[in-house]
C-alpha positions as CSV (number, residue, x, y, z in Angstrom):
1,M,18.8,0.1,-28.1
2,S,17.7,2.4,-25.2
3,T,19.3,5.7,-24.6
4,H,18.8,8.9,-22.5
5,Q,18.1,12.1,-24.4
6,Q,17.4,15.7,-23.6
7,T,13.8,16.6,-24.3
8,G,14.5,20.1,-25.7
9,G,11.8,22.7,-26.0
10,R,11.4,26.2,-24.5
11,I,12.5,26.7,-21.0
12,F,10.6,29.9,-20.2
13,T,7.1,28.6,-20.5
14,L,4.2,30.1,-18.6
15,P,4.2,27.5,-15.8
16,F,8.0,28.0,-15.5
17,M,7.6,31.7,-15.1
18,L,4.8,31.3,-12.5
19,L,7.1,29.0,-10.6
20,G,9.7,31.7,-10.9
21,I,7.5,34.2,-9.2
22,V,6.9,31.8,-6.2
23,A,10.7,31.2,-6.1
24,V,11.5,34.9,-6.0
25,I,9.1,35.5,-3.2
26,G,10.7,32.6,-1.3
27,L,14.2,33.9,-1.9
28,Y,13.2,37.3,-0.6
29,Y,12.2,35.9,2.7
30,I,15.3,33.7,2.8
31,V,17.4,36.9,2.4
32,E,15.3,38.6,5.1
33,R,16.0,35.6,7.4
34,F,19.8,35.9,6.9
35,V,19.8,39.7,7.3
36,L,17.3,40.3,10.1
37,G,17.4,36.9,11.9
38,M,15.2,33.9,12.4
39,G,12.6,35.8,14.5
40,A,11.8,38.2,11.7
41,V,10.3,35.6,9.5
42,A,9.6,32.5,11.6
43,N,7.1,31.7,14.4
44,I,9.3,29.1,16.1
45,N,9.8,29.3,19.9
46,G,11.3,27.5,22.8
47,G,8.7,24.7,22.6
48,F,8.7,24.4,18.9
49,P,12.4,25.1,17.9
50,W,11.7,23.2,14.7
51,G,8.9,24.6,12.5
52,I,7.7,23.7,9.0
53,W,11.2,24.4,7.5
54,V,13.1,21.7,9.3
55,V,10.2,19.2,9.2
56,Y,9.7,19.7,5.4
57,D,13.3,20.3,4.3
58,V,15.0,17.6,6.3
59,V,12.4,15.1,7.5
60,I,10.0,15.1,4.6
61,G,12.1,16.5,1.8
62,T,14.8,13.9,2.1
63,A,12.2,11.1,2.0
64,L,10.6,12.6,-1.1
65,A,14.1,12.5,-2.6
66,C,14.5,8.8,-1.9
67,G,13.7,7.7,-5.5
68,G,17.4,7.1,-6.2
69,Y,17.7,5.2,-3.0
70,A,14.7,3.0,-3.8
71,L,15.9,2.3,-7.3
72,A,19.5,1.6,-6.1
73,F,18.0,-1.3,-4.1
74,T,15.9,-2.5,-7.1
75,V,18.6,-2.2,-9.8
76,Y,21.8,-2.9,-8.0
77,V,21.0,-4.8,-4.8
78,F,18.3,-7.1,-6.3
79,N,19.9,-7.0,-9.8
80,K,16.8,-5.9,-11.7
81,G,18.6,-4.2,-14.6
82,K,15.4,-3.6,-16.6
83,Y,14.6,-0.7,-14.3
84,H,17.9,1.1,-15.2
85,P,16.0,3.5,-17.6
86,L,14.3,5.0,-14.5
87,V,17.5,5.5,-12.5
88,R,18.8,8.8,-14.0
89,P,15.6,10.9,-13.6
90,A,15.3,9.4,-10.1
91,L,18.9,10.4,-9.3
92,L,18.2,13.9,-10.6
93,A,15.2,14.3,-8.3
94,S,17.1,12.9,-5.4
95,L,20.0,15.3,-6.0
96,L,17.8,18.3,-6.2
97,G,15.8,17.3,-3.2
98,Y,18.8,16.6,-1.0
99,A,20.8,19.6,-2.2
100,L,17.9,22.0,-1.4
101,G,17.3,20.1,1.9
102,G,20.9,20.6,2.8
103,F,20.6,24.3,2.0
104,G,17.4,24.5,4.0
105,A,19.2,23.0,7.0
106,I,21.6,25.9,6.9
107,F,19.0,28.6,7.0
108,D,17.2,26.6,9.6
109,M,20.2,27.0,11.9
110,G,20.1,29.8,14.5
111,R,23.8,30.6,14.0
112,W,23.9,29.6,10.4
113,W,27.4,31.2,9.9
114,Q,28.8,28.4,12.0
115,F,27.6,25.6,9.7
116,Y,31.3,24.8,8.8
117,N,31.7,23.2,12.2
118,I,30.1,20.0,10.9
119,L,33.2,19.6,8.7
120,I,35.6,19.8,11.7
121,P,35.9,16.5,13.6
122,G,37.1,18.2,16.7
123,N,33.8,20.0,17.1
124,W,31.6,17.0,16.7
125,N,29.1,16.1,19.4
126,F,28.9,12.3,19.2
127,N,25.9,12.3,21.5
128,S,23.8,14.1,18.9
129,V,21.5,12.2,16.5
130,M,21.6,15.1,14.2
131,L,25.4,14.8,13.7
132,E,25.0,11.5,11.9
133,V,22.0,12.9,9.9
134,G,24.0,16.0,8.9
135,L,27.2,14.1,7.9
136,C,25.2,11.4,6.0
137,V,23.2,14.0,4.1
138,A,26.3,16.0,3.2
139,L,28.1,12.9,2.0
140,Y,25.0,11.7,0.1
141,I,24.8,14.9,-1.8
142,I,28.3,14.4,-3.0
143,V,27.5,10.8,-3.9
144,L,24.4,11.8,-5.9
145,I,26.5,14.4,-7.8
146,I,28.9,11.6,-8.8
147,E,26.1,9.2,-9.6
148,F,24.4,11.7,-11.8
149,S,27.6,13.0,-13.4
150,P,27.4,10.6,-16.4
151,A,24.5,12.7,-17.8
152,F,26.8,15.8,-17.7
153,L,29.8,13.9,-19.1
154,E,27.6,12.6,-22.0
155,K,26.4,16.1,-22.6
156,I,30.0,17.5,-23.0
157,G,31.2,14.4,-24.8
158,A,33.8,13.4,-22.2
159,K,34.0,9.7,-23.1
160,G,37.3,9.2,-21.4
161,L,36.1,10.4,-18.1
162,L,32.9,8.3,-18.5
163,K,35.1,5.1,-18.9
164,V,37.0,6.0,-15.7
165,L,33.9,6.7,-13.8
166,D,32.3,3.4,-14.9
167,K,35.1,1.5,-13.2
168,V,34.6,3.2,-9.8
169,L,30.9,3.9,-9.9
170,F,30.1,0.7,-8.0
171,F,31.7,2.1,-4.8
172,F,29.5,5.2,-4.9
173,I,26.4,3.1,-5.7
174,A,27.1,1.1,-2.5
175,L,27.4,4.4,-0.5
176,G,24.2,5.5,-2.2
177,V,22.4,2.6,-0.5
178,L,24.2,2.8,2.9
179,L,24.0,6.6,3.6
180,P,20.2,7.1,3.2
181,T,19.6,3.9,5.3
182,M,21.7,5.4,8.0
183,H,20.3,8.9,8.1
184,Q,16.6,7.9,7.6
185,S,16.9,5.5,10.5
186,S,18.5,8.2,12.5
187,L,15.6,10.5,11.9
188,G,13.5,7.7,13.4
189,S,15.9,7.7,16.4
190,L,15.3,11.4,16.8
191,L,11.7,10.6,17.7
192,I,13.0,8.2,20.4
193,A,15.1,11.1,21.8
194,M,12.0,13.3,21.9
195,G,10.4,10.9,24.3
196,Y,7.0,11.9,25.7
197,K,6.7,15.0,23.5
198,V,5.9,12.7,20.6
199,D,2.2,11.6,20.6
200,P,1.7,8.0,21.9
201,L,0.2,7.0,18.5
202,W,3.5,7.8,16.9
203,Q,6.0,7.1,19.7
204,T,6.9,3.5,18.9
205,M,10.4,3.7,20.6
206,Q,12.8,1.0,19.4
207,F,10.7,0.5,16.2
208,Q,11.2,4.1,15.0
209,P,14.3,3.6,12.9
210,L,12.7,0.7,11.0
211,L,9.5,2.6,10.4
212,A,11.5,5.6,9.1
213,V,13.4,3.5,6.6
214,V,10.3,1.7,5.4
215,S,8.3,4.9,5.0
216,A,11.3,6.5,3.1
217,L,11.3,3.5,0.7
218,I,7.5,3.8,0.1
219,M,7.9,7.5,-0.7
220,G,10.9,6.7,-2.9
221,Y,9.0,4.2,-5.0
222,S,6.0,6.6,-5.1
223,I,8.1,9.5,-6.3
224,V,9.6,7.4,-9.1
225,I,6.1,6.4,-10.3
226,F,4.8,9.9,-9.9
227,E,7.7,11.5,-11.8
228,A,7.8,8.9,-14.6
229,S,4.0,9.2,-15.1
230,L,4.1,13.0,-15.3
231,S,7.2,13.0,-17.5
232,N,5.5,10.7,-20.0
233,V,2.5,13.0,-20.1
234,R,4.5,16.2,-20.4
235,F,7.4,15.0,-22.7
236,G,6.0,12.0,-24.4
237,G,8.2,9.0,-25.4
238,K,7.9,5.4,-24.4
239,S,5.5,4.6,-21.6
240,E,7.1,3.0,-18.6
241,T,3.8,1.7,-17.2
242,P,4.9,-2.0,-17.3
243,L,8.0,-1.2,-15.2
244,L,6.1,1.1,-12.9
245,S,3.4,-1.5,-12.2
246,V,6.0,-3.9,-10.7
247,L,7.4,-1.0,-8.6
248,G,3.8,-0.4,-7.5
249,K,3.6,-4.0,-6.4
250,V,6.8,-3.6,-4.3
251,A,5.4,-0.4,-2.8
252,M,2.1,-2.2,-2.0
253,G,4.0,-4.9,0.0
254,L,5.9,-2.2,1.9
255,M,2.7,-0.4,2.8
256,I,1.1,-3.6,4.0
257,V,4.2,-4.2,6.2
258,F,4.1,-0.6,7.5
259,V,0.4,-0.5,8.4
260,A,0.5,-4.0,10.0
261,A,3.6,-3.0,12.0
262,R,2.0,0.2,13.2
263,I,-1.2,-1.7,14.4
264,I,0.8,-4.6,16.0
265,I,3.0,-2.1,17.9
266,L,0.0,-0.2,19.2
267,V,-1.6,-3.4,20.3
268,S,1.6,-4.7,22.0
269,Q,2.0,-1.3,23.8
270,G,-1.6,-1.1,24.9
271,K,-2.3,2.0,22.9
272,I,-4.9,0.6,20.4
273,G,-7.7,2.4,22.1
274,L,-6.2,5.8,21.4
275,I,-7.2,5.3,17.7
276,F,-10.9,5.6,18.8
277,A,-10.4,8.6,21.2
278,G,-12.1,11.0,18.7
279,D,-9.4,13.7,19.4
280,F,-7.2,15.5,16.9
281,S,-4.4,12.9,17.1
282,S,-6.8,10.0,16.5
283,I,-8.4,11.7,13.5
284,M,-4.9,12.4,12.0
285,F,-3.9,8.8,12.6
286,V,-7.0,7.5,10.8
287,L,-6.5,9.9,7.9
288,E,-2.8,8.8,7.6
289,M,-3.7,5.1,7.6
290,A,-6.4,5.7,5.0
291,L,-3.9,7.3,2.7
292,F,-1.6,4.2,3.1
293,I,-4.5,1.7,2.7
294,L,-6.1,3.3,-0.4
295,P,-3.1,2.9,-2.7
296,A,-2.4,-0.6,-1.3
297,L,-5.9,-1.6,-2.3
298,I,-5.5,0.0,-5.8
299,L,-2.2,-1.8,-6.3
300,M,-3.4,-5.2,-5.2
301,S,-5.1,-5.6,-8.6
302,P,-2.9,-6.5,-11.5
303,T,-5.3,-4.7,-13.8
304,S,-5.1,-1.5,-11.8
305,R,-1.3,-1.7,-11.7
306,Q,-1.3,-1.7,-15.6
307,N,-3.5,1.4,-15.6
308,G,-1.3,4.6,-15.8
309,G,-4.0,6.8,-14.3
310,L,-4.6,4.5,-11.3
311,L,-0.9,4.2,-10.8
312,L,-0.6,8.0,-10.6
313,I,-3.5,8.2,-8.1
314,A,-1.8,5.5,-6.0
315,A,1.5,7.3,-6.1
316,V,0.0,10.7,-5.0
317,S,-1.8,9.0,-2.1
318,M,1.5,7.3,-1.1
319,L,3.3,10.6,-1.2
320,F,0.7,12.3,1.0
321,A,0.6,9.3,3.3
322,G,4.4,9.3,3.9
323,A,4.5,13.1,4.3
324,L,1.6,13.1,6.7
325,Y,3.2,10.3,8.8
326,R,6.2,12.5,9.3
327,F,4.3,15.8,9.7
328,N,2.1,14.1,12.4
329,A,5.0,12.7,14.3
330,F,7.3,15.7,14.2
331,L,4.9,18.6,14.2
332,F,1.1,18.3,14.0
333,T,0.7,16.2,17.2
334,F,4.0,17.2,18.8
335,D,3.4,18.4,22.4
336,P,6.3,20.2,24.1
337,G,4.2,21.0,27.2
338,P,1.8,23.8,28.4
339,G,2.4,27.3,27.2
340,Y,3.6,26.7,23.7
341,A,1.9,26.9,20.4
342,Y,3.0,27.1,16.8
343,F,1.6,27.9,13.4
344,P,3.9,28.8,10.5
345,S,4.0,32.4,9.4
346,V,3.3,33.5,5.8
347,S,7.0,33.9,5.3
348,E,7.8,30.4,6.5
349,I,5.2,29.0,4.1
350,M,6.5,31.1,1.2
351,V,10.0,29.9,1.8
352,T,8.9,26.3,1.7
353,L,6.9,26.9,-1.5
354,G,9.8,28.8,-2.9
355,I,12.1,25.8,-2.4
356,I,9.6,23.5,-4.0
357,A,9.3,25.8,-7.0
358,I,13.1,26.1,-7.4
359,E,13.4,22.3,-7.3
360,I,10.7,21.9,-10.1
361,M,12.3,24.6,-12.2
362,A,15.8,23.1,-11.9
363,Y,14.4,19.7,-12.9
364,L,12.7,21.1,-16.0
365,V,15.9,22.9,-17.0
366,V,18.1,19.8,-16.6
367,V,15.8,17.4,-18.4
368,K,15.4,19.8,-21.3
369,T,19.1,20.4,-21.7
370,M,20.8,17.2,-20.6
371,P,20.3,13.4,-21.4
372,V,18.2,12.4,-18.5
373,L,14.9,10.9,-19.6
374,H,14.8,7.4,-21.2
375,R,14.0,7.3,-24.9
376,S,13.8,4.3,-27.2
377,E,14.9,4.5,-30.8
378,Q,11.3,4.5,-31.9
379,A,10.3,7.3,-29.5
C-alpha cells in the first residue's frame, strides 16, 4: 500500500543555511523597497515599467508552479490515477510558487499599499487583462491551500476533517484546472495588448493565449519530473522513473505541437525570414527553439525515457526553454521605443534570488516535517 511520509532529518544543513543567507539579502532589499520606494532598488522606467521582478514572479514563476495544474489534467481529467503519488509534492511546489508570486506582485506595485482594491468589485477595471490574472492567481492560491491541506490534516491527525474535505475536494480540483487555464491564457493576451512593442518573432496575436497555456503545461510537466528526480536522489525511496517517463512522453508531444505551431504561425504571417536575420532577436529565437527541440529528441526514445539521468537533463532543458520563451517575449526583445533601456540592478537580482531561496527552503522544511513525498511500504 502506498503512503505519503515525512522524510525527517536535520533542517539546518549547510545548503539550507547558504540559501538562508541569500534569502536574508533578498529580504533586506524588499524592506528597502517598501521603505524608500521602488526607485531606490529598481532600474525600471517609463519604457520598461515591468522589470525582472514582474517577468519572473508573475509570468515565469506561475508557469514554473504549474506542476499541480499539469498533474490535475493527468490524474483527474484523464483519469490516470497511477500518477496520484506525484500530486502532493507537485501541489506543494505550486502553492509555494504561486504564493511567493502573489507576494511578489505586491512589491512590484508602485502604490503597493492599495493592493486591497483588487478585493473590492466596485474598483475593478474590466478593461484590464491584469484584473483577470490577479483575481485568478489570488483564488488559485486559496484553492492550492485547500488541495494541499490533507497533508497538514494527516500530520495533526484530524481524520474527521479529512473525511469532510474528501467529499468536497472534487469542486476545488475542478477550480484547480480552470483557474490556471484562465490566467495563463490571459498572460498570453497581455502580449496581444502590448502590440508592436513585442518583437515580431514573438508577437503571434490571436495565438498568444494558446501558446501561453501550452508552454505552461510543458513547464508544469518538466517541474514534476525535475522535482521527483531530485527528491529521489536527495531523500531516497521508491524511484518514480516509470511514471515520469510517460509524463516525459506527454511533454514531448506538447513540445512538438509548440515548436510546430510557432513555425507555422511565422510562415503564415510572412515572418519566417526574421529567424535568419542574425540579430539579437533571431539568436534568442534559435536558442529558445534549440532548448525545446533537445528534450523532445531525448524523450522520443523509449530507452532514454527510462533513463533517470536523461529524464532530468530533458526536464532542465524544458524549464530553461519555457522560461526563455517568456523572458524573450516580455523582456529581452521587448522594444518600448527609442530612448529607453533597462538592465536589472543588483538589488532586483538579489530580490529574485532571495524569493527562489525562500521557496526552496520552505519546500525542504515542509517535506521533512509533513507527509508529502510518496513512500512504498518497502521504502
